[in-house]
MIMIZA-623192 format. One record per residue (C-alpha): y negated, x negated, z negated. Coordinates in steps of 0.05 Angstrom, whole numbers, plus 5000, padded with zeros to 4 digits. Example, Ala and Ser with C-alpha at 12.3 -4.5 7.8 and 13.67 -1.06 7.14 Angstrom:
<recs>
<rec yy="5090" xx="4754" zz="4844"/>
<rec yy="5021" xx="4727" zz="4857"/>
</recs>
This chain:
<recs>
<rec yy="5923" xx="5353" zz="5555"/>
<rec yy="5979" xx="5392" zz="5514"/>
<rec yy="6037" xx="5426" zz="5543"/>
<rec yy="6011" xx="5488" zz="5509"/>
<rec yy="5945" xx="5475" zz="5541"/>
<rec yy="5974" xx="5456" zz="5604"/>
<rec yy="6008" xx="5529" zz="5599"/>
<rec yy="5956" xx="5564" zz="5588"/>
<rec yy="5921" xx="5547" zz="5646"/>
<rec yy="5981" xx="5554" zz="5688"/>
<rec yy="5980" xx="5630" zz="5668"/>
<rec yy="5905" xx="5641" zz="5670"/>
<rec yy="5919" xx="5617" zz="5751"/>
<rec yy="5971" xx="5667" zz="5765"/>
<rec yy="5942" xx="5720" zz="5797"/>
<rec yy="5952" xx="5782" zz="5757"/>
<rec yy="5958" xx="5831" zz="5825"/>
<rec yy="6028" xx="5790" zz="5841"/>
<rec yy="6056" xx="5808" zz="5768"/>
<rec yy="6038" xx="5877" zz="5779"/>
<rec yy="6060" xx="5884" zz="5848"/>
<rec yy="6123" xx="5849" zz="5832"/>
<rec yy="6140" xx="5885" zz="5768"/>
<rec yy="6127" xx="5953" zz="5803"/>
<rec yy="6179" xx="5935" zz="5851"/>
<rec yy="6229" xx="5911" zz="5808"/>
<rec yy="6213" xx="5971" zz="5765"/>
<rec yy="6229" xx="6011" zz="5826"/>
<rec yy="6288" xx="6029" zz="5871"/>
<rec yy="6256" xx="5990" zz="5928"/>
<rec yy="6282" xx="5919" zz="5928"/>
<rec yy="6347" xx="5935" zz="5885"/>
<rec yy="6363" xx="5984" zz="5950"/>
<rec yy="6342" xx="5936" zz="6005"/>
<rec yy="6386" xx="5880" zz="5965"/>
<rec yy="6448" xx="5922" zz="5968"/>
<rec yy="6445" xx="5946" zz="6036"/>
<rec yy="6431" xx="5886" zz="6065"/>
<rec yy="6490" xx="5838" zz="6022"/>
<rec yy="6541" xx="5902" zz="6040"/>
<rec yy="6523" xx="5900" zz="6118"/>
<rec yy="6525" xx="5830" zz="6121"/>
<rec yy="6588" xx="5820" zz="6084"/>
<rec yy="6613" xx="5870" zz="6140"/>
<rec yy="6593" xx="5837" zz="6190"/>
<rec yy="6616" xx="5776" zz="6165"/>
<rec yy="6688" xx="5798" zz="6154"/>
<rec yy="6692" xx="5826" zz="6220"/>
<rec yy="6674" xx="5765" zz="6255"/>
<rec yy="6725" xx="5733" zz="6219"/>
<rec yy="6784" xx="5776" zz="6240"/>
<rec yy="6754" xx="5778" zz="6311"/>
<rec yy="6759" xx="5705" zz="6306"/>
<rec yy="6830" xx="5704" zz="6288"/>
<rec yy="6854" xx="5760" zz="6330"/>
<rec yy="6819" xx="5739" zz="6394"/>
<rec yy="6853" xx="5664" zz="6389"/>
<rec yy="6920" xx="5641" zz="6347"/>
<rec yy="6923" xx="5574" zz="6369"/>
<rec yy="6898" xx="5518" zz="6323"/>
<rec yy="6829" xx="5506" zz="6369"/>
<rec yy="6784" xx="5575" zz="6354"/>
<rec yy="6742" xx="5603" zz="6391"/>
<rec yy="6668" xx="5589" zz="6362"/>
<rec yy="6636" xx="5651" zz="6342"/>
<rec yy="6573" xx="5621" zz="6291"/>
<rec yy="6520" xx="5632" zz="6341"/>
<rec yy="6547" xx="5705" zz="6357"/>
<rec yy="6546" xx="5717" zz="6276"/>
<rec yy="6484" xx="5689" zz="6272"/>
<rec yy="6451" xx="5736" zz="6318"/>
<rec yy="6484" xx="5800" zz="6290"/>
<rec yy="6465" xx="5783" zz="6219"/>
<rec yy="6393" xx="5756" zz="6233"/>
<rec yy="6371" xx="5819" zz="6276"/>
<rec yy="6401" xx="5870" zz="6225"/>
<rec yy="6361" xx="5828" zz="6170"/>
<rec yy="6299" xx="5819" zz="6213"/>
<rec yy="6301" xx="5895" zz="6239"/>
<rec yy="6311" xx="5923" zz="6165"/>
<rec yy="6254" xx="5872" zz="6138"/>
<rec yy="6195" xx="5881" zz="6187"/>
<rec yy="6206" xx="5962" zz="6174"/>
<rec yy="6214" xx="5961" zz="6098"/>
<rec yy="6172" xx="5903" zz="6072"/>
<rec yy="6109" xx="5922" zz="6110"/>
<rec yy="6109" xx="5997" zz="6105"/>
<rec yy="6116" xx="5989" zz="6026"/>
<rec yy="6054" xx="5943" zz="6026"/>
<rec yy="6014" xx="5988" zz="6066"/>
<rec yy="6041" xx="6053" zz="6024"/>
<rec yy="6024" xx="6012" zz="5962"/>
<rec yy="5954" xx="5996" zz="5985"/>
<rec yy="5939" xx="6063" zz="6018"/>
<rec yy="5953" xx="6092" zz="5945"/>
<rec yy="5913" xx="6056" zz="5910"/>
<rec yy="5859" xx="6069" zz="5967"/>
<rec yy="5863" xx="6142" zz="5950"/>
<rec yy="5806" xx="6183" zz="5920"/>
<rec yy="5863" xx="6206" zz="5862"/>
<rec yy="5878" xx="6134" zz="5842"/>
<rec yy="5814" xx="6086" zz="5840"/>
<rec yy="5824" xx="6051" zz="5785"/>
<rec yy="5844" xx="5987" zz="5810"/>
<rec yy="5799" xx="5974" zz="5871"/>
<rec yy="5743" xx="6016" zz="5834"/>
<rec yy="5733" xx="5988" zz="5764"/>
<rec yy="5782" xx="5927" zz="5748"/>
<rec yy="5742" xx="5863" zz="5745"/>
<rec yy="5787" xx="5828" zz="5793"/>
<rec yy="5753" xx="5802" zz="5858"/>
<rec yy="5772" xx="5839" zz="5920"/>
<rec yy="5796" xx="5777" zz="5949"/>
<rec yy="5842" xx="5767" zz="5898"/>
<rec yy="5866" xx="5834" zz="5899"/>
<rec yy="5881" xx="5824" zz="5977"/>
<rec yy="5914" xx="5746" zz="5961"/>
<rec yy="5962" xx="5778" zz="5905"/>
<rec yy="5982" xx="5834" zz="5957"/>
<rec yy="5999" xx="5787" zz="6018"/>
<rec yy="6028" xx="5742" zz="5959"/>
<rec yy="6077" xx="5789" zz="5927"/>
<rec yy="6101" xx="5816" zz="6004"/>
<rec yy="6118" xx="5746" zz="6020"/>
<rec yy="6151" xx="5747" zz="5952"/>
<rec yy="6194" xx="5798" zz="5965"/>
<rec yy="6210" xx="5780" zz="6039"/>
<rec yy="6234" xx="5712" zz="6010"/>
<rec yy="6277" xx="5752" zz="5955"/>
<rec yy="6303" xx="5785" zz="6011"/>
<rec yy="6317" xx="5723" zz="6054"/>
<rec yy="6342" xx="5683" zz="5995"/>
<rec yy="6404" xx="5736" zz="5991"/>
<rec yy="6416" xx="5727" zz="6063"/>
<rec yy="6419" xx="5649" zz="6073"/>
<rec yy="6493" xx="5638" zz="6051"/>
<rec yy="6507" xx="5690" zz="6107"/>
<rec yy="6463" xx="5661" zz="6153"/>
<rec yy="6494" xx="5584" zz="6137"/>
<rec yy="6559" xx="5609" zz="6140"/>
<rec yy="6553" xx="5617" zz="6215"/>
<rec yy="6543" xx="5546" zz="6226"/>
<rec yy="6626" xx="5542" zz="6196"/>
<rec yy="6644" xx="5582" zz="6249"/>
<rec yy="6611" xx="5534" zz="6302"/>
<rec yy="6574" xx="5534" zz="6368"/>
<rec yy="6504" xx="5532" zz="6338"/>
<rec yy="6467" xx="5471" zz="6299"/>
<rec yy="6430" xx="5481" zz="6225"/>
<rec yy="6358" xx="5461" zz="6252"/>
<rec yy="6363" xx="5522" zz="6302"/>
<rec yy="6383" xx="5563" zz="6237"/>
<rec yy="6320" xx="5531" zz="6190"/>
<rec yy="6273" xx="5545" zz="6254"/>
<rec yy="6293" xx="5618" zz="6267"/>
<rec yy="6297" xx="5632" zz="6204"/>
<rec yy="6230" xx="5613" zz="6178"/>
<rec yy="6195" xx="5636" zz="6245"/>
<rec yy="6229" xx="5712" zz="6230"/>
<rec yy="6203" xx="5703" zz="6155"/>
<rec yy="6135" xx="5690" zz="6179"/>
<rec yy="6126" xx="5752" zz="6226"/>
<rec yy="6149" xx="5795" zz="6172"/>
<rec yy="6094" xx="5771" zz="6127"/>
<rec yy="6048" xx="5772" zz="6182"/>
<rec yy="6064" xx="5844" zz="6204"/>
<rec yy="6051" xx="5858" zz="6124"/>
<rec yy="5976" xx="5830" zz="6134"/>
<rec yy="5971" xx="5884" zz="6187"/>
<rec yy="6001" xx="5943" zz="6143"/>
<rec yy="5950" xx="5924" zz="6088"/>
<rec yy="5894" xx="5927" zz="6130"/>
<rec yy="5918" xx="5999" zz="6157"/>
<rec yy="5923" xx="6021" zz="6081"/>
<rec yy="5861" xx="5994" zz="6065"/>
<rec yy="5818" xx="6034" zz="6121"/>
<rec yy="5775" xx="6085" zz="6094"/>
<rec yy="5804" xx="6145" zz="6140"/>
<rec yy="5841" xx="6206" zz="6130"/>
<rec yy="5923" xx="6210" zz="6114"/>
<rec yy="5929" xx="6243" zz="6188"/>
<rec yy="5889" xx="6186" zz="6221"/>
<rec yy="5924" xx="6137" zz="6180"/>
<rec yy="5991" xx="6170" zz="6199"/>
<rec yy="5973" xx="6156" zz="6272"/>
<rec yy="5961" xx="6087" zz="6255"/>
<rec yy="6018" xx="6089" zz="6221"/>
<rec yy="6059" xx="6102" zz="6281"/>
<rec yy="6021" xx="6046" zz="6318"/>
<rec yy="6047" xx="6004" zz="6269"/>
<rec yy="6115" xx="6023" zz="6278"/>
<rec yy="6111" xx="6017" zz="6347"/>
<rec yy="6083" xx="5948" zz="6337"/>
<rec yy="6147" xx="5932" zz="6284"/>
<rec yy="6198" xx="5953" zz="6345"/>
<rec yy="6158" xx="5910" zz="6392"/>
<rec yy="6159" xx="5845" zz="6342"/>
<rec yy="6236" xx="5856" zz="6337"/>
<rec yy="6256" xx="5862" zz="6399"/>
<rec yy="6216" xx="5802" zz="6422"/>
<rec yy="6236" xx="5761" zz="6359"/>
<rec yy="6319" xx="5773" zz="6379"/>
<rec yy="6305" xx="5754" zz="6447"/>
<rec yy="6271" xx="5694" zz="6429"/>
<rec yy="6322" xx="5671" zz="6378"/>
<rec yy="6381" xx="5684" zz="6426"/>
<rec yy="6345" xx="5641" zz="6475"/>
<rec yy="6337" xx="5586" zz="6429"/>
<rec yy="6409" xx="5586" zz="6395"/>
<rec yy="6436" xx="5591" zz="6464"/>
<rec yy="6404" xx="5523" zz="6486"/>
<rec yy="6396" xx="5493" zz="6424"/>
<rec yy="6345" xx="5439" zz="6397"/>
<rec yy="6374" xx="5392" zz="6439"/>
<rec yy="6371" xx="5423" zz="6508"/>
<rec yy="6308" xx="5400" zz="6563"/>
<rec yy="6277" xx="5467" zz="6551"/>
<rec yy="6272" xx="5470" zz="6479"/>
<rec yy="6209" xx="5437" zz="6473"/>
<rec yy="6177" xx="5487" zz="6518"/>
<rec yy="6206" xx="5549" zz="6469"/>
<rec yy="6184" xx="5508" zz="6407"/>
<rec yy="6118" xx="5498" zz="6431"/>
<rec yy="6104" xx="5568" zz="6451"/>
<rec yy="6139" xx="5586" zz="6388"/>
<rec yy="6077" xx="5544" zz="6353"/>
<rec yy="6027" xx="5577" zz="6397"/>
<rec yy="6049" xx="5644" zz="6375"/>
<rec yy="6046" xx="5626" zz="6303"/>
<rec yy="5988" xx="5601" zz="6304"/>
<rec yy="5956" xx="5648" zz="6339"/>
<rec yy="5991" xx="5703" zz="6288"/>
<rec yy="5960" xx="5661" zz="6235"/>
<rec yy="5895" xx="5670" zz="6255"/>
<rec yy="5897" xx="5740" zz="6265"/>
<rec yy="5924" xx="5747" zz="6194"/>
<rec yy="5869" xx="5704" zz="6167"/>
<rec yy="5821" xx="5747" zz="6199"/>
<rec yy="5854" xx="5817" zz="6174"/>
<rec yy="5855" xx="5794" zz="6105"/>
<rec yy="5776" xx="5778" zz="6108"/>
<rec yy="5771" xx="5851" zz="6139"/>
<rec yy="5816" xx="5884" zz="6088"/>
<rec yy="5774" xx="5842" zz="6035"/>
<rec yy="5713" xx="5872" zz="6064"/>
<rec yy="5744" xx="5941" zz="6058"/>
<rec yy="5761" xx="5945" zz="5996"/>
<rec yy="5690" xx="5902" zz="5960"/>
<rec yy="5630" xx="5953" zz="5943"/>
<rec yy="5576" xx="5977" zz="5984"/>
<rec yy="5534" xx="5931" zz="5951"/>
<rec yy="5570" xx="5872" zz="5962"/>
<rec yy="5555" xx="5818" zz="6024"/>
<rec yy="5618" xx="5840" zz="6071"/>
<rec yy="5600" xx="5809" zz="6129"/>
<rec yy="5582" xx="5743" zz="6112"/>
<rec yy="5663" xx="5711" zz="6104"/>
<rec yy="5675" xx="5751" zz="6167"/>
<rec yy="5620" xx="5727" zz="6210"/>
<rec yy="5629" xx="5648" zz="6177"/>
<rec yy="5706" xx="5654" zz="6193"/>
<rec yy="5694" xx="5669" zz="6262"/>
<rec yy="5640" xx="5625" zz="6269"/>
<rec yy="5694" xx="5570" zz="6251"/>
<rec yy="5749" xx="5590" zz="6287"/>
<rec yy="5708" xx="5593" zz="6348"/>
<rec yy="5692" xx="5526" zz="6347"/>
<rec yy="5774" xx="5505" zz="6322"/>
<rec yy="5797" xx="5546" zz="6391"/>
<rec yy="5752" xx="5518" zz="6434"/>
<rec yy="5771" xx="5454" zz="6416"/>
<rec yy="5844" xx="5469" zz="6427"/>
<rec yy="5827" xx="5510" zz="6498"/>
<rec yy="5787" xx="5435" zz="6519"/>
<rec yy="5854" xx="5397" zz="6497"/>
<rec yy="5888" xx="5455" zz="6543"/>
<rec yy="5851" xx="5443" zz="6608"/>
<rec yy="5851" xx="5372" zz="6605"/>
<rec yy="5931" xx="5367" zz="6590"/>
<rec yy="5945" xx="5432" zz="6639"/>
<rec yy="5892" xx="5405" zz="6691"/>
<rec yy="5879" xx="5478" zz="6692"/>
<rec yy="5821" xx="5523" zz="6675"/>
<rec yy="5867" xx="5583" zz="6654"/>
<rec yy="5871" xx="5566" zz="6569"/>
<rec yy="5784" xx="5560" zz="6566"/>
<rec yy="5792" xx="5634" zz="6614"/>
<rec yy="5839" xx="5661" zz="6559"/>
<rec yy="5786" xx="5637" zz="6496"/>
<rec yy="5730" xx="5663" zz="6536"/>
<rec yy="5764" xx="5735" zz="6544"/>
<rec yy="5781" xx="5739" zz="6479"/>
<rec yy="5725" xx="5704" zz="6434"/>
<rec yy="5681" xx="5759" zz="6478"/>
<rec yy="5722" xx="5815" zz="6455"/>
<rec yy="5723" xx="5792" zz="6378"/>
<rec yy="5647" xx="5792" zz="6383"/>
<rec yy="5636" xx="5851" zz="6419"/>
<rec yy="5676" xx="5882" zz="6357"/>
<rec yy="5627" xx="5855" zz="6311"/>
<rec yy="5567" xx="5873" zz="6353"/>
<rec yy="5589" xx="5943" zz="6366"/>
<rec yy="5593" xx="5945" zz="6288"/>
<rec yy="5529" xx="5897" zz="6263"/>
<rec yy="5485" xx="5958" zz="6303"/>
<rec yy="5500" xx="6003" zz="6255"/>
<rec yy="5503" xx="5959" zz="6189"/>
<rec yy="5446" xx="5968" zz="6134"/>
<rec yy="5375" xx="5964" zz="6143"/>
<rec yy="5352" xx="5946" zz="6070"/>
<rec yy="5379" xx="5903" zz="6026"/>
<rec yy="5395" xx="5919" zz="5949"/>
<rec yy="5382" xx="5865" zz="5890"/>
<rec yy="5454" xx="5835" zz="5888"/>
<rec yy="5435" xx="5812" zz="5963"/>
<rec yy="5366" xx="5804" zz="5955"/>
<rec yy="5365" xx="5752" zz="5905"/>
<rec yy="5416" xx="5704" zz="5947"/>
<rec yy="5369" xx="5704" zz="6004"/>
<rec yy="5335" xx="5627" zz="6015"/>
<rec yy="5267" xx="5627" zz="6016"/>
<rec yy="5268" xx="5574" zz="6063"/>
<rec yy="5251" xx="5594" zz="6136"/>
<rec yy="5304" xx="5558" zz="6176"/>
<rec yy="5360" xx="5578" zz="6122"/>
<rec yy="5328" xx="5647" zz="6113"/>
<rec yy="5345" xx="5661" zz="6191"/>
<rec yy="5409" xx="5632" zz="6186"/>
<rec yy="5430" xx="5679" zz="6133"/>
<rec yy="5401" xx="5734" zz="6162"/>
<rec yy="5449" xx="5726" zz="6215"/>
<rec yy="5508" xx="5721" zz="6177"/>
<rec yy="5497" xx="5760" zz="6119"/>
<rec yy="5512" xx="5836" zz="6119"/>
<rec yy="5466" xx="5885" zz="6161"/>
<rec yy="5428" xx="5885" zz="6220"/>
<rec yy="5423" xx="5817" zz="6235"/>
<rec yy="5494" xx="5807" zz="6255"/>
<rec yy="5466" xx="5837" zz="6320"/>
<rec yy="5424" xx="5774" zz="6346"/>
<rec yy="5488" xx="5732" zz="6322"/>
<rec yy="5535" xx="5770" zz="6369"/>
<rec yy="5487" xx="5764" zz="6425"/>
<rec yy="5474" xx="5690" zz="6419"/>
<rec yy="5551" xx="5675" zz="6404"/>
<rec yy="5560" xx="5719" zz="6469"/>
<rec yy="5506" xx="5675" zz="6506"/>
<rec yy="5547" xx="5608" zz="6475"/>
<rec yy="5617" xx="5624" zz="6498"/>
<rec yy="5593" xx="5634" zz="6574"/>
<rec yy="5552" xx="5574" zz="6568"/>
<rec yy="5615" xx="5540" zz="6541"/>
<rec yy="5658" xx="5569" zz="6588"/>
<rec yy="5610" xx="5552" zz="6652"/>
<rec yy="5595" xx="5476" zz="6623"/>
<rec yy="5668" xx="5464" zz="6610"/>
<rec yy="5704" xx="5499" zz="6663"/>
<rec yy="5697" xx="5454" zz="6715"/>
<rec yy="5734" xx="5400" zz="6675"/>
<rec yy="5797" xx="5442" zz="6707"/>
<rec yy="5836" xx="5417" zz="6764"/>
<rec yy="5809" xx="5421" zz="6839"/>
<rec yy="5858" xx="5482" zz="6853"/>
<rec yy="5809" xx="5520" zz="6796"/>
<rec yy="5743" xx="5492" zz="6810"/>
<rec yy="5735" xx="5551" zz="6867"/>
<rec yy="5750" xx="5601" zz="6826"/>
<rec yy="5704" xx="5578" zz="6768"/>
<rec yy="5638" xx="5613" zz="6787"/>
<rec yy="5680" xx="5680" zz="6802"/>
<rec yy="5709" xx="5673" zz="6725"/>
<rec yy="5634" xx="5654" zz="6704"/>
<rec yy="5605" xx="5707" zz="6742"/>
<rec yy="5655" xx="5764" zz="6717"/>
<rec yy="5647" xx="5738" zz="6648"/>
<rec yy="5573" xx="5748" zz="6651"/>
<rec yy="5568" xx="5817" zz="6672"/>
<rec yy="5616" xx="5834" zz="6618"/>
<rec yy="5583" xx="5801" zz="6570"/>
<rec yy="5512" xx="5846" zz="6599"/>
<rec yy="5549" xx="5912" zz="6603"/>
<rec yy="5564" xx="5913" zz="6529"/>
<rec yy="5502" xx="5891" zz="6508"/>
<rec yy="5464" xx="5943" zz="6547"/>
<rec yy="5512" xx="5993" zz="6520"/>
<rec yy="5485" xx="5960" zz="6447"/>
<rec yy="5423" xx="5965" zz="6455"/>
<rec yy="5427" xx="6033" zz="6487"/>
<rec yy="5458" xx="6059" zz="6429"/>
<rec yy="5420" xx="6028" zz="6384"/>
<rec yy="5354" xx="6059" zz="6423"/>
<rec yy="5384" xx="6118" zz="6415"/>
<rec yy="5403" xx="6127" zz="6344"/>
<rec yy="5336" xx="6108" zz="6317"/>
<rec yy="5294" xx="6147" zz="6369"/>
<rec yy="5331" xx="6206" zz="6385"/>
<rec yy="5388" xx="6215" zz="6340"/>
<rec yy="5358" xx="6189" zz="6281"/>
<rec yy="5376" xx="6252" zz="6244"/>
<rec yy="5437" xx="6272" zz="6268"/>
<rec yy="5470" xx="6208" zz="6271"/>
<rec yy="5478" xx="6157" zz="6210"/>
<rec yy="5472" xx="6081" zz="6215"/>
<rec yy="5547" xx="6073" zz="6202"/>
<rec yy="5571" xx="6119" zz="6264"/>
<rec yy="5522" xx="6080" zz="6312"/>
<rec yy="5594" xx="6058" zz="6352"/>
<rec yy="5609" xx="6132" zz="6357"/>
<rec yy="5545" xx="6140" zz="6407"/>
<rec yy="5575" xx="6073" zz="6438"/>
<rec yy="5637" xx="6104" zz="6460"/>
<rec yy="5606" xx="6176" zz="6480"/>
<rec yy="5557" xx="6130" zz="6530"/>
<rec yy="5623" xx="6088" zz="6546"/>
<rec yy="5656" xx="6155" zz="6573"/>
<rec yy="5597" xx="6183" zz="6606"/>
<rec yy="5577" xx="6122" zz="6651"/>
<rec yy="5650" xx="6080" zz="6656"/>
<rec yy="5706" xx="6132" zz="6660"/>
<rec yy="5664" xx="6200" zz="6689"/>
<rec yy="5633" xx="6168" zz="6747"/>
<rec yy="5692" xx="6139" zz="6777"/>
<rec yy="5733" xx="6196" zz="6757"/>
<rec yy="5684" xx="6242" zz="6795"/>
<rec yy="5685" xx="6196" zz="6858"/>
<rec yy="5758" xx="6196" zz="6863"/>
<rec yy="5763" xx="6271" zz="6856"/>
<rec yy="5709" xx="6276" zz="6915"/>
<rec yy="5743" xx="6210" zz="6960"/>
<rec yy="5741" xx="6220" zz="7025"/>
<rec yy="5748" xx="6176" zz="7088"/>
<rec yy="5674" xx="6161" zz="7100"/>
<rec yy="5652" xx="6087" zz="7105"/>
<rec yy="5603" xx="6101" zz="7041"/>
<rec yy="5655" xx="6113" zz="6996"/>
<rec yy="5668" xx="6042" zz="6983"/>
<rec yy="5595" xx="6034" zz="6967"/>
<rec yy="5601" xx="6094" zz="6922"/>
<rec yy="5651" xx="6072" zz="6885"/>
<rec yy="5620" xx="6009" zz="6871"/>
<rec yy="5561" xx="6035" zz="6843"/>
<rec yy="5599" xx="6093" zz="6804"/>
<rec yy="5636" xx="6026" zz="6763"/>
<rec yy="5566" xx="5987" zz="6749"/>
<rec yy="5571" xx="6008" zz="6675"/>
<rec yy="5645" xx="5986" zz="6664"/>
<rec yy="5652" xx="5914" zz="6631"/>
<rec yy="5710" xx="5906" zz="6660"/>
<rec yy="5728" xx="5873" zz="6732"/>
<rec yy="5734" xx="5922" zz="6787"/>
<rec yy="5736" xx="5886" zz="6852"/>
<rec yy="5797" xx="5840" zz="6880"/>
<rec yy="5796" xx="5775" zz="6872"/>
<rec yy="5787" xx="5768" zz="6957"/>
<rec yy="5725" xx="5808" zz="6947"/>
<rec yy="5689" xx="5765" zz="6900"/>
<rec yy="5627" xx="5793" zz="6852"/>
<rec yy="5578" xx="5838" zz="6881"/>
<rec yy="5508" xx="5812" zz="6866"/>
<rec yy="5474" xx="5878" zz="6865"/>
<rec yy="5515" xx="5896" zz="6801"/>
<rec yy="5496" xx="5836" zz="6763"/>
<rec yy="5420" xx="5847" zz="6779"/>
<rec yy="5430" xx="5916" zz="6758"/>
<rec yy="5473" xx="5897" zz="6693"/>
<rec yy="5409" xx="5837" zz="6678"/>
<rec yy="5355" xx="5893" zz="6685"/>
<rec yy="5395" xx="5939" zz="6639"/>
<rec yy="5420" xx="5891" zz="6592"/>
<rec yy="5347" xx="5854" zz="6590"/>
<rec yy="5312" xx="5929" zz="6570"/>
<rec yy="5362" xx="5947" zz="6520"/>
<rec yy="5336" xx="5871" zz="6483"/>
<rec yy="5266" xx="5879" zz="6499"/>
<rec yy="5261" xx="5956" zz="6471"/>
<rec yy="5298" xx="5934" zz="6399"/>
<rec yy="5255" xx="5869" zz="6387"/>
<rec yy="5203" xx="5901" zz="6344"/>
<rec yy="5267" xx="5934" zz="6312"/>
<rec yy="5293" xx="5865" zz="6305"/>
<rec yy="5233" xx="5833" zz="6282"/>
<rec yy="5208" xx="5884" zz="6222"/>
<rec yy="5280" xx="5882" zz="6196"/>
<rec yy="5275" xx="5803" zz="6190"/>
<rec yy="5211" xx="5813" zz="6155"/>
<rec yy="5248" xx="5864" zz="6098"/>
<rec yy="5299" xx="5804" zz="6098"/>
<rec yy="5269" xx="5762" zz="6035"/>
<rec yy="5284" xx="5747" zz="5974"/>
<rec yy="5224" xx="5789" zz="5924"/>
<rec yy="5167" xx="5755" zz="5892"/>
<rec yy="5165" xx="5744" zz="5815"/>
<rec yy="5201" xx="5779" zz="5770"/>
<rec yy="5243" xx="5845" zz="5791"/>
<rec yy="5218" xx="5903" zz="5734"/>
<rec yy="5280" xx="5922" zz="5690"/>
<rec yy="5305" xx="5989" zz="5718"/>
<rec yy="5253" xx="6029" zz="5761"/>
<rec yy="5263" xx="5979" zz="5817"/>
<rec yy="5338" xx="5973" zz="5811"/>
<rec yy="5362" xx="6036" zz="5798"/>
<rec yy="5339" xx="6072" zz="5866"/>
<rec yy="5368" xx="6017" zz="5908"/>
<rec yy="5430" xx="6015" zz="5877"/>
<rec yy="5438" xx="6100" zz="5895"/>
<rec yy="5418" xx="6082" zz="5959"/>
<rec yy="5465" xx="6034" zz="5979"/>
<rec yy="5525" xx="6068" zz="5935"/>
</recs>
């Protein structure tokens, strides 16, 4: 292969979104302003530190101020970058997502995943550019003593990763199909997350630099940092898939990559949790895994009950004809079949916890039945809410609430059943002996554990939730069976335009 052919192949492999974003950033004032302000502030900090060191010690043996200088420069760099870079990425995505500027996301032939990957990569490149201009000042702190080079490298790379991670979250917020006031509220929440991340990162950096990599507690801090980075990486991948789904056309199979990713991560995180249980002789890691998985699967369940019940030709022609593969596709493809996937995953999570939790130490063996009962009650309650909301939307509210707003019915039911009764019970509180029973009855529809560890689970609540979840599932069995009957590849040839245009208009 000639040099020209290699060059053409490399040019084709370059993501055009990265080129567009970086060209826009360079032509604008954002990158230049950030770089100049960063360099000026760091130069002032370094000059001030050197003058301070000179004034504090006039002898040959001067005070080591490298650690303090590094922390000052790193704090300014990290705080400024985590505020500006995610904000820039989020505003760019939000402006291109608006109705007045839809050329990129709705007319271009670039795949949605390439758009998201390009924007993430461009945020990483901009962050790397800002950090590269600051690395000489950060490394200069090593000359002033009091800090080792490995600590500088670890803290700098960790800060860079968390800034890029925050940019992924900002891209997700910018891609949400919401009004500008609602996005403003989300932006305030993102700002609060950035402040919290900046404070936590500064605290970690101060402790890590203070003890160094050779200290006895450095291994624990490094392991904790690795765990946080791994969790953040998983969250970033999930947010990238969600952002891709948000900017994909309605006729696309949006849910397939998300459910595949969640299934794979369910297995990977389970392996990590089992290793932690065996290594620490404690069931705590497995309990955290089960609670986290149930929370994520619950969100998928509340989304799946409002997904499509008809599949257009774009998805229909990819449905397998084999019955077993067709059922697997029914669970993973966009549509109401995700409801069954979520219920099966919840059952698998609880069953896995119950079968593996006893591998922990003897101190946890007495608590495992209580943990298992609380997880089961939470899953039954969530299934009851989802099934009840689906039934109401299909029957009483069929013409009043669109399918995509089924989650709103879940929210209303939660307020009516889980929040108002306990508030009313506390408002009418008295000293009678029956108040304890009354408050327990009022908190039955609450998916969270409402009893103290000493009291333990309440069997009547478990029975009531089992009945509620069973009824909510049974009344929707016919709906699921009908949905699966529709989920099949069309037989024979599809008519030219008569059978395609109505389906496309219904999805669009």
